[in-house]
DSSP file (Angstrom, degrees, kcal/mol; ACC not computed):
  #  RESIDUE AA STRUCTURE BP1 BP2  ACC     N-H-->O    O-->H-N    N-H-->O    O-->H-N    TCO  KAPPA ALPHA  PHI   PSI    X-CA   Y-CA   Z-CA
    1    1 A X     >        0   0    0      0, 0.0     4,-1.9     0, 0.0     5,-0.1   0.000 360.0 360.0 360.0 -38.5  114.9   46.6  105.0
    2    2 A X  H  >  +     0   0    0      1,-0.2     4,-2.9     2,-0.2     5,-0.2   0.910 360.0  54.1 -62.3 -40.6  117.3   49.4  105.6
    3    3 A X  H  > S+     0   0    0      1,-0.2     4,-2.8     2,-0.2     5,-0.3   0.887 106.5  52.5 -62.5 -37.6  115.9   49.8  109.2
    4    4 A X  H  > S+     0   0    0      2,-0.2     4,-2.4     1,-0.2    -1,-0.2   0.912 110.4  47.4 -64.0 -42.6  116.6   46.1  109.8
    5    5 A X  H  X S+     0   0    0     -4,-1.9     4,-2.3     2,-0.2     5,-0.2   0.945 115.1  45.0 -61.9 -48.7  120.2   46.5  108.7
    6    6 A X  H  X S+     0   0    0     -4,-2.9     4,-2.3     1,-0.2    -2,-0.2   0.930 116.3  44.7 -65.7 -44.4  120.8   49.6  110.7
    7    7 A X  H  X S+     0   0    0     -4,-2.8     4,-2.4    -5,-0.2    -1,-0.2   0.886 112.5  53.0 -67.1 -37.2  119.1   48.2  113.9
    8    8 A X  H  X S+     0   0    0     -4,-2.4     4,-2.0    -5,-0.3    -1,-0.2   0.926 112.4  43.2 -62.9 -44.9  120.9   44.8  113.5
    9    9 A X  H  X S+     0   0    0     -4,-2.3     4,-2.2     2,-0.2    34,-0.2   0.850 112.9  52.8 -68.7 -36.1  124.3   46.4  113.3
   10   10 A X  H  X S+     0   0    0     -4,-2.3     4,-2.2    -5,-0.2    -2,-0.2   0.900 109.3  50.0 -66.1 -39.4  123.5   48.9  116.1
   11   11 A X  H  X S+     0   0    0     -4,-2.4     4,-2.7     2,-0.2     5,-0.2   0.904 109.4  51.5 -61.2 -42.9  122.5   45.9  118.3
   12   12 A X  H  X S+     0   0    0     -4,-2.0     4,-2.4     1,-0.2    -2,-0.2   0.911 109.1  51.0 -62.1 -39.3  125.8   44.2  117.4
   13   13 A X  H  X S+     0   0    0     -4,-2.2     4,-2.2     2,-0.2    -2,-0.2   0.905 109.2  50.4 -64.1 -39.8  127.6   47.3  118.4
   14   14 A X  H  X S+     0   0    0     -4,-2.2     4,-2.5     1,-0.2    -2,-0.2   0.937 112.7  46.0 -61.4 -47.4  125.8   47.4  121.8
   15   15 A X  H  X S+     0   0    0     -4,-2.7     4,-2.2     1,-0.2    -2,-0.2   0.879 111.5  52.3 -66.3 -35.3  126.7   43.7  122.4
   16   16 A X  H  X S+     0   0    0     -4,-2.4     4,-2.4    -5,-0.2    -1,-0.2   0.905 110.9  47.6 -65.4 -41.2  130.3   44.3  121.4
   17   17 A X  H  X S+     0   0    0     -4,-2.2     4,-2.4     2,-0.2     5,-0.2   0.913 112.5  48.7 -65.3 -43.6  130.5   47.2  123.8
   18   18 A X  H  X S+     0   0    0     -4,-2.5     4,-2.0     1,-0.2    -2,-0.2   0.885 112.1  49.0 -65.1 -37.6  129.0   45.2  126.6
   19   19 A X  H  X S+     0   0    0     -4,-2.2     4,-2.4     2,-0.2    -1,-0.2   0.904 110.2  50.6 -67.7 -42.0  131.3   42.3  125.9
   20   20 A X  H  X S+     0   0    0     -4,-2.4     4,-1.5     1,-0.2    -2,-0.2   0.912 113.0  45.6 -63.7 -41.5  134.4   44.6  125.9
   21   21 A X  H  <>S+     0   0    0     -4,-2.4     5,-2.6     2,-0.2     4,-0.3   0.861 110.8  54.6 -68.8 -34.6  133.4   46.2  129.3
   22   22 A X  H ><5S+     0   0    0     -4,-2.0     3,-1.2    -5,-0.2    -2,-0.2   0.916 106.6  50.9 -64.1 -44.1  132.6   42.7  130.7
   23   23 A X  H 3<5S+     0   0    0     -4,-2.4    -1,-0.2     1,-0.3    -2,-0.2   0.874 111.1  48.2 -59.5 -36.6  136.2   41.6  129.7
   24   24 A X  T 3<5S-     0   0    0     -4,-1.5    -1,-0.3    -5,-0.2    -2,-0.2   0.493 112.3-125.1 -81.0  -3.6  137.6   44.6  131.5
   25   25 A X  T < 5 +     0   0    0     -3,-1.2     2,-0.3    -4,-0.3    -3,-0.2   0.872  62.5 142.0  57.0  40.6  135.3   43.8  134.5
   26   26 A X      < -     0   0    0     -5,-2.6     2,-0.3    -6,-0.1    -1,-0.2  -0.695  64.2 -85.2-104.6 160.4  133.8   47.3  134.4
   27   27 A X    >   -     0   0    0     -2,-0.3     3,-1.3     1,-0.2     4,-0.4  -0.514  34.1-148.1 -67.8 126.4  130.2   48.1  135.1
   28   28 A X  T 3  S+     0   0    0     -2,-0.3     3,-0.3     1,-0.3    -1,-0.2   0.857  94.4  42.5 -64.6 -37.5  128.3   47.7  131.8
   29   29 A X  T 3  S+     0   0    0      1,-0.2     3,-0.3     6,-0.0    -1,-0.3   0.106  85.8  99.3-100.5  23.8  125.8   50.5  132.5
   30   30 A X  S <  S+     0   0    0     -3,-1.3     2,-0.6     1,-0.3    -1,-0.2   0.940  90.1  27.1 -76.2 -46.7  128.2   53.0  133.9
   31   31 A X     >  +     0   0    0     -4,-0.4     4,-0.9    -3,-0.3     3,-0.4  -0.863  61.7 173.9-119.8  95.6  128.7   55.2  130.7
   32   32 A X  H  > S+     0   0    0     -2,-0.6     4,-1.9    -3,-0.3    -1,-0.1   0.726  75.8  68.6 -75.1 -20.4  125.7   55.1  128.4
   33   33 A X  H  > S+     0   0    0      1,-0.2     4,-2.1     2,-0.2    -1,-0.2   0.858  96.8  53.8 -64.4 -36.1  127.1   57.7  126.1
   34   34 A X  H  > S+     0   0    0     -3,-0.4     4,-2.2     1,-0.2    -1,-0.2   0.888 107.2  51.2 -63.8 -40.2  129.8   55.2  125.0
   35   35 A X  H  X S+     0   0    0     -4,-0.9     4,-2.7     1,-0.2    -2,-0.2   0.892 109.0  50.5 -61.1 -41.0  127.1   52.8  124.2
   36   36 A X  H  X S+     0   0    0     -4,-1.9     4,-2.2     2,-0.2    -2,-0.2   0.895 110.2  49.7 -67.5 -38.8  125.3   55.4  122.1
   37   37 A X  H  X S+     0   0    0     -4,-2.1     4,-2.5     2,-0.2    -1,-0.2   0.928 112.9  45.8 -64.9 -45.4  128.4   56.2  120.2
   38   38 A X  H  X S+     0   0    0     -4,-2.2     4,-2.8     2,-0.2     5,-0.3   0.936 113.2  49.7 -63.6 -46.7  129.2   52.6  119.4
   39   39 A X  H  X S+     0   0    0     -4,-2.7     4,-2.4     1,-0.2    -1,-0.2   0.874 111.3  49.6 -62.0 -37.3  125.7   51.9  118.4
   40   40 A X  H  X S+     0   0    0     -4,-2.2     4,-2.3    -5,-0.2    -1,-0.2   0.926 112.2  47.9 -66.8 -43.5  125.7   55.0  116.1
   41   41 A X  H  X S+     0   0    0     -4,-2.5     4,-1.9     2,-0.2    -2,-0.2   0.930 115.4  43.9 -64.1 -43.8  129.0   53.9  114.5
   42   42 A X  H  X S+     0   0    0     -4,-2.8     4,-2.3     2,-0.2   -32,-0.2   0.880 111.8  53.8 -69.8 -36.1  127.8   50.3  113.9
   43   43 A X  H  X S+     0   0    0     -4,-2.4     4,-2.1    -5,-0.3    -1,-0.2   0.891 107.1  51.8 -63.2 -39.3  124.4   51.6  112.7
   44   44 A X  H  X S+     0   0    0     -4,-2.3     4,-2.4     2,-0.2    -2,-0.2   0.889 108.7  51.1 -61.8 -40.6  126.2   53.7  110.1
   45   45 A X  H  X S+     0   0    0     -4,-1.9     4,-3.0     2,-0.2    -2,-0.2   0.904 108.5  51.6 -63.3 -40.6  128.2   50.7  109.0
   46   46 A X  H  X S+     0   0    0     -4,-2.3     4,-2.0     2,-0.2    -2,-0.2   0.899 109.9  49.0 -63.2 -39.9  124.9   48.8  108.6
   47   47 A X  H  X S+     0   0    0     -4,-2.1     4,-2.0     2,-0.2    -2,-0.2   0.916 113.3  47.6 -65.7 -42.8  123.5   51.6  106.5
   48   48 A X  H  X S+     0   0    0     -4,-2.4     4,-2.4     1,-0.2    -2,-0.2   0.924 111.8  49.4 -65.8 -44.2  126.7   51.6  104.3
   49   49 A X  H  X S+     0   0    0     -4,-3.0     4,-2.1     1,-0.2    -1,-0.2   0.867 108.0  53.8 -64.3 -34.7  126.7   47.8  103.9
   50   50 A X  H  X S+     0   0    0     -4,-2.0     4,-1.4    -5,-0.2    -1,-0.2   0.921 112.5  43.5 -65.6 -42.1  123.1   47.8  102.9
   51   51 A X  H  X S+     0   0    0     -4,-2.0     4,-2.3     1,-0.2    -2,-0.2   0.864 109.9  57.3 -67.7 -34.8  123.8   50.4  100.2
   52   52 A X  H  X S+     0   0    0     -4,-2.4     4,-2.5     1,-0.2    -2,-0.2   0.889 103.8  52.9 -61.7 -41.0  126.9   48.5   99.2
   53   53 A X  H  X S+     0   0    0     -4,-2.1     4,-2.2     1,-0.2    -1,-0.2   0.906 109.4  48.7 -62.3 -42.7  124.9   45.4   98.5
   54   54 A X  H  X S+     0   0    0     -4,-1.4     4,-1.9     2,-0.2    -1,-0.2   0.910 111.5  48.8 -65.5 -43.2  122.5   47.2   96.2
   55   55 A X  H  X S+     0   0    0     -4,-2.3     4,-2.1     1,-0.2    -2,-0.2   0.889 110.5  51.1 -64.7 -38.3  125.4   48.8   94.3
   56   56 A X  H  X S+     0   0    0     -4,-2.5     4,-2.2     2,-0.2    -2,-0.2   0.891 109.4  50.3 -65.6 -39.8  127.1   45.4   93.9
   57   57 A X  H  X S+     0   0    0     -4,-2.2     4,-2.1     1,-0.2    -1,-0.2   0.884 110.6  50.0 -65.6 -36.7  123.9   43.8   92.6
   58   58 A X  H  X S+     0   0    0     -4,-1.9     4,-2.0     2,-0.2    -2,-0.2   0.893 111.7  47.6 -70.8 -38.9  123.5   46.7   90.0
   59   59 A X  H  X S+     0   0    0     -4,-2.1     4,-2.4     2,-0.2    -2,-0.2   0.879 111.0  52.0 -68.7 -36.1  127.1   46.3   88.9
   60   60 A X  H  X S+     0   0    0     -4,-2.2     4,-2.4     2,-0.2    -2,-0.2   0.911 109.4  49.5 -64.1 -43.0  126.6   42.5   88.5
   61   61 A X  H  X S+     0   0    0     -4,-2.1     4,-2.3     2,-0.2    -2,-0.2   0.914 111.6  48.5 -62.7 -43.8  123.5   43.0   86.4
   62   62 A X  H  X S+     0   0    0     -4,-2.0     4,-2.3     1,-0.2    -2,-0.2   0.933 112.3  48.0 -61.9 -44.7  125.3   45.4   84.1
   63   63 A X  H  X S+     0   0    0     -4,-2.4     4,-2.5     2,-0.2    -1,-0.2   0.882 110.8  52.3 -64.9 -37.7  128.3   43.1   83.7
   64   64 A X  H  X S+     0   0    0     -4,-2.4     4,-2.9     1,-0.2    -1,-0.2   0.937 109.7  48.7 -62.6 -46.0  125.9   40.1   83.0
   65   65 A X  H  X S+     0   0    0     -4,-2.3     4,-2.1     1,-0.2    -2,-0.2   0.903 110.9  50.7 -61.9 -39.7  124.2   42.1   80.3
   66   66 A X  H  X S+     0   0    0     -4,-2.3     4,-2.3     2,-0.2    -1,-0.2   0.919 110.9  48.7 -61.0 -45.7  127.5   43.1   78.8
   67   67 A X  H  X S+     0   0    0     -4,-2.5     4,-2.6     1,-0.2    -2,-0.2   0.931 110.6  50.8 -63.3 -45.6  128.7   39.4   78.8
   68   68 A X  H  X S+     0   0    0     -4,-2.9     4,-2.3     1,-0.2    -1,-0.2   0.894 110.5  49.6 -60.3 -40.0  125.4   38.3   77.1
   69   69 A X  H  X S+     0   0    0     -4,-2.1     4,-2.3    -5,-0.2    -1,-0.2   0.891 110.4  50.4 -65.3 -39.5  125.8   41.0   74.4
   70   70 A X  H  X S+     0   0    0     -4,-2.3     4,-2.5     2,-0.2    -2,-0.2   0.906 110.4  49.2 -64.1 -42.7  129.3   39.9   73.8
   71   71 A X  H  X S+     0   0    0     -4,-2.6     4,-2.6     1,-0.2     5,-0.2   0.918 112.0  48.4 -63.2 -42.6  128.3   36.3   73.4
   72   72 A X  H  X S+     0   0    0     -4,-2.3     4,-2.3     2,-0.2    -2,-0.2   0.899 111.8  50.0 -64.3 -40.0  125.5   37.2   71.0
   73   73 A X  H  X S+     0   0    0     -4,-2.3     4,-2.1     2,-0.2    -2,-0.2   0.900 112.5  46.9 -63.3 -42.1  127.9   39.4   69.0
   74   74 A X  H  X S+     0   0    0     -4,-2.5     4,-2.4     2,-0.2    -2,-0.2   0.905 112.9  48.2 -67.5 -43.7  130.4   36.6   68.8
   75   75 A X  H  X S+     0   0    0     -4,-2.6     4,-2.4     2,-0.2    -2,-0.2   0.896 111.4  51.0 -65.2 -39.1  127.8   34.0   67.8
   76   76 A X  H  X S+     0   0    0     -4,-2.3     4,-2.0     2,-0.2    -2,-0.2   0.890 111.4  48.1 -63.7 -40.2  126.4   36.3   65.2
   77   77 A X  H  X S+     0   0    0     -4,-2.1     4,-2.1     2,-0.2    -2,-0.2   0.882 111.7  49.7 -67.5 -38.7  129.9   36.8   63.8
   78   78 A X  H  X S+     0   0    0     -4,-2.4     4,-2.2     2,-0.2    -2,-0.2   0.900 111.2  48.8 -65.8 -41.6  130.6   33.1   63.7
   79   79 A X  H  X S+     0   0    0     -4,-2.4     4,-1.6     2,-0.2    -2,-0.2   0.877 111.5  50.0 -65.4 -37.5  127.3   32.4   62.0
   80   80 A X  H  X S+     0   0    0     -4,-2.0     4,-1.2     1,-0.2    -2,-0.2   0.882 111.0  49.8 -68.2 -36.4  128.0   35.1   59.4
   81   81 A X  H  X S+     0   0    0     -4,-2.1     4,-0.9     1,-0.2    -2,-0.2   0.890 111.4  47.7 -68.8 -38.2  131.5   33.7   58.8
   82   82 A X  H  < S+     0   0    0     -4,-2.2    -1,-0.2     1,-0.2    -2,-0.2   0.800 109.3  53.4 -76.1 -24.7  130.2   30.2   58.3
   83   83 A X  H  < S+     0   0    0     -4,-1.6    -1,-0.2     1,-0.2    -2,-0.2   0.747 103.8  57.0 -78.2 -22.3  127.5   31.3   55.9
   84   84 A X  H  <        0   0    0     -4,-1.2    -1,-0.2     1,-0.2    -2,-0.2   0.754 360.0 360.0 -75.6 -24.9  130.0   33.1   53.7
   85   85 A X     <        0   0    0     -4,-0.9    -1,-0.2    -3,-0.0    -2,-0.1   0.487 360.0 360.0 -76.1 360.0  132.0   29.9   53.2
């Protein structure tokens, strides 16, 4: 899955570079080093975004567990208060 993200973003970087050179009416295959740099940068972004998604899912799961514990604690307190009356 990581490979797919990295390669997808690297492909997007390649297409972006080709589009920019096309707008400038320059030869697309003139400087291949520029393509490699852009693809590396976009691939790095893909790797970062893939890790970011995992970290966000982990934070959401922790927060959900916290919310469920708070709800249980509140309902237990309400039940205890109603039984004392």
